[in-house]
C-alpha positions as CSV (number, residue, x, y, z in Angstrom):
1,M,107.5,35.9,46.2
2,I,106.7,38.7,48.4
3,L,109.2,41.4,47.7
4,R,110.1,43.2,51.3
5,P,110.7,46.8,51.4
6,T,114.2,47.5,50.7
7,R,116.5,50.3,52.4
8,T,119.6,52.2,50.1
9,W,121.6,51.1,52.9
10,A,124.8,52.1,51.3
11,P,124.1,55.5,49.3
12,A,121.9,56.2,53.1
13,S,125.5,56.1,55.0
14,A,127.3,57.8,52.3
15,A,125.6,60.5,52.6
16,L,125.4,60.8,56.2
17,S,129.2,60.5,56.0
18,S,129.2,63.4,53.4
19,A,127.2,65.3,56.0
20,L,129.3,64.7,58.7
21,L,132.6,65.5,57.3
22,L,131.2,68.7,55.8
23,A,129.8,69.9,59.1
24,L,133.5,68.7,60.7
25,A,135.6,70.9,57.8
26,Y,132.9,73.7,58.5
27,W,133.2,74.8,62.2
28,N,137.0,73.5,61.9
29,V,137.4,70.6,63.5
30,A,141.1,69.9,65.2
31,D,142.4,73.6,64.0
32,L,142.9,72.8,60.3
33,V,145.5,75.7,59.4
34,V,144.2,75.1,55.6
35,L,140.3,76.2,56.6
36,Q,141.5,78.9,58.6
37,D,143.6,80.7,56.1
38,H,140.9,80.0,53.6
39,P,137.4,79.1,55.0
40,L,134.7,78.1,52.3
41,P,132.0,79.9,51.6
42,T,128.5,79.8,54.2
43,L,126.1,79.8,51.5
44,I,128.1,76.7,50.2
45,F,128.2,74.5,53.3
46,L,124.7,74.8,54.5
47,P,123.1,73.7,51.5
48,A,125.5,71.0,51.0
49,M,124.7,69.7,54.5
50,W,120.9,70.0,54.5
51,V,121.0,68.0,51.7
52,M,122.8,65.7,52.3
53,L,121.0,65.2,55.6
54,A,118.0,65.2,54.2
55,V,119.3,62.7,51.0
56,A,120.6,60.1,53.9
57,V,117.1,60.1,56.0
58,T,115.3,59.8,53.0
59,L,117.2,57.1,51.6
60,R,116.7,55.2,55.3
61,I,113.0,55.1,54.8
62,P,111.1,52.3,53.1
63,S,110.9,51.9,49.5
64,D,107.4,51.3,49.4
65,R,106.9,54.3,52.0
66,R,109.1,56.8,50.6
67,S,106.7,59.3,48.7
68,R,106.9,62.7,47.1
69,R,104.9,64.1,50.0
70,T,107.4,62.1,52.7
71,T,110.1,63.0,51.0
72,T,109.5,66.8,51.2
73,R,108.5,66.4,54.4
74,V,111.7,65.1,55.4
75,F,113.4,68.1,53.5
76,G,111.5,70.5,55.5
77,A,112.2,68.8,59.0
78,T,116.1,68.8,58.6
79,G,116.0,72.5,56.6
80,L,114.5,72.8,60.1
81,V,117.0,71.4,62.3
82,M,119.8,73.0,59.6
83,L,118.7,76.5,60.7
84,C,118.2,76.0,64.4
85,S,121.6,74.7,64.7
86,G,122.9,77.6,62.8
87,C,121.5,79.8,64.6
88,L,122.6,77.6,68.0
89,G,126.1,78.5,66.2
90,S,125.9,82.1,65.7
91,A,124.8,82.3,69.4
92,V,128.4,80.6,70.5
93,A,130.3,82.3,68.3
94,F,128.8,85.2,70.2
95,F,129.6,84.7,73.7
96,D,133.5,83.0,72.2
97,V,136.0,84.0,74.0
98,G,139.6,84.9,73.0
99,P,143.0,83.0,73.9
100,S,142.9,84.8,77.1
101,G,139.3,84.7,78.0
102,R,138.3,88.2,76.4
103,H,136.0,88.8,74.0
104,A,138.4,90.2,71.1
105,D,138.5,89.8,67.2
106,Q,141.0,89.1,65.3
107,I,142.9,91.9,63.7
108,D,145.9,91.9,62.1
109,H,148.2,88.6,61.0
110,M,151.7,87.7,59.6
111,S,153.1,84.5,58.5
112,S,157.5,83.5,58.5
113,A,159.0,83.4,54.9
114,D,158.2,79.8,55.2
115,G,154.5,80.2,55.8
116,R,154.9,77.6,59.0
117,Y,154.5,80.0,61.7
118,Q,152.5,82.8,62.4
119,V,151.3,85.5,64.6
120,K,147.5,87.2,65.2
121,V,146.4,89.5,66.5
122,F,143.0,89.3,68.6
123,H,141.6,93.5,69.3
124,W,139.0,93.5,72.6
125,Q,137.7,96.7,74.5
126,A,138.4,96.9,78.6
127,M,135.3,98.0,80.9
128,L,135.8,101.9,80.5
129,G,136.3,101.4,77.0
130,E,140.4,101.2,76.9
131,D,141.4,99.3,73.9
132,G,143.6,96.1,74.1
133,W,145.4,93.4,72.5
134,D,145.9,89.8,72.4
135,V,148.8,88.4,70.7
136,V,148.8,84.7,70.0
137,I,151.8,83.1,67.7
138,Q,151.3,79.7,65.7
139,R,153.1,76.9,64.0
140,R,151.5,75.1,61.1
141,D,152.0,72.1,61.6
142,G,151.0,70.0,58.8
143,L,147.6,70.8,58.4
144,R,147.0,71.4,62.1
145,G,147.8,74.5,63.8
146,V,149.8,74.7,67.2
147,E,149.5,77.7,68.9
148,A,150.8,79.9,72.2
149,Y,149.2,82.6,74.1
150,A,152.0,85.9,74.2
151,G,151.1,88.0,76.5
152,C,149.1,91.4,75.7
153,L,149.0,95.3,75.5
154,Y,146.9,98.0,76.8
155,S,146.4,101.2,75.5
156,E,146.5,102.6,79.0
157,A,150.1,101.5,79.4
158,S,152.3,100.2,76.9
159,G,150.0,102.6,73.6
160,N,148.3,101.9,71.2
161,Y,149.0,98.5,68.8
162,S,150.7,99.5,65.3
163,G,151.6,96.3,63.3
164,V,153.7,93.2,63.5
165,Q,157.1,94.0,61.9
166,S,158.9,90.8,61.7
167,V,158.1,86.9,62.1
168,E,160.8,84.0,62.2
169,A,161.1,80.6,63.7
170,G,161.6,81.7,67.4
171,A,160.7,84.9,67.5
172,V,158.0,87.8,66.9
173,R,158.3,91.7,66.4
174,I,155.8,93.8,66.8
175,A,155.1,97.6,66.6
176,T,153.2,99.9,69.6
177,D,153.6,103.3,69.8
178,E,155.8,103.3,72.3
179,G,158.3,101.1,69.9
180,P,158.7,97.7,69.2
181,I,158.3,94.4,71.2
182,S,159.9,91.4,70.8
183,I,158.8,87.7,71.5
184,V,160.9,85.1,71.8
185,F,159.4,81.3,71.6
186,D,161.0,77.7,71.5
187,P,160.0,76.6,67.5
188,K,159.6,72.7,68.4
189,T,157.8,72.9,72.0
190,M,155.9,76.8,71.3
191,H,157.2,77.4,75.3
192,V,157.2,81.5,74.8
193,T,160.7,82.0,76.5
194,Q,160.3,86.0,76.1
195,R,156.8,87.2,76.0
196,I,155.2,90.2,76.3
197,P,156.0,92.1,79.6
198,V,153.8,92.2,81.9
199,D,152.9,95.6,82.9
200,L,152.1,96.6,79.5
201,C,148.9,94.9,80.2
202,P,148.4,95.4,84.2
203,G,145.1,94.1,85.2
204,Y,144.0,91.9,82.2
205,D,147.9,89.8,81.4
């Protein structure tokens, strides 16, 4: 009886599925709140993804062609793929923009007492260097997050952003150098019914 070269399809599929799940989790697919609040370390995720992918490819090779040299080449090739993917991800993150379409960095956030609602504040700079802040409110819907843009502040018009004073179901209060500002939204639809006045961020809202 002639033994045919075998491929371990089931373990290979399991390893590939694990690599895909790690990739989906790492890039926070579907806005998973639990992953946004507790980002998992890159030094754990990327090597694990690389190993799972390399194992999946190696196991798809017929057993009579699977050798130490072949395995080394597979790990090297998949490592190069992971490196290129990481560089591409870094480039995308560099050109990424905030909720309002501007390049911005999250600088502050606060959650309601029950943890269901959250406000995020993103800082950006105008062309002449003036400071601006975008305000986004979020509702946790299970593991997912539903966001709504609540407007922006501009240092030349509304003073500097100071901090978040309170977050409740349907209301957010933020502080500026010129005094507090209230934001009102529908807790169910996340429609903002009272946003930051447009004249506090003229030309950028």
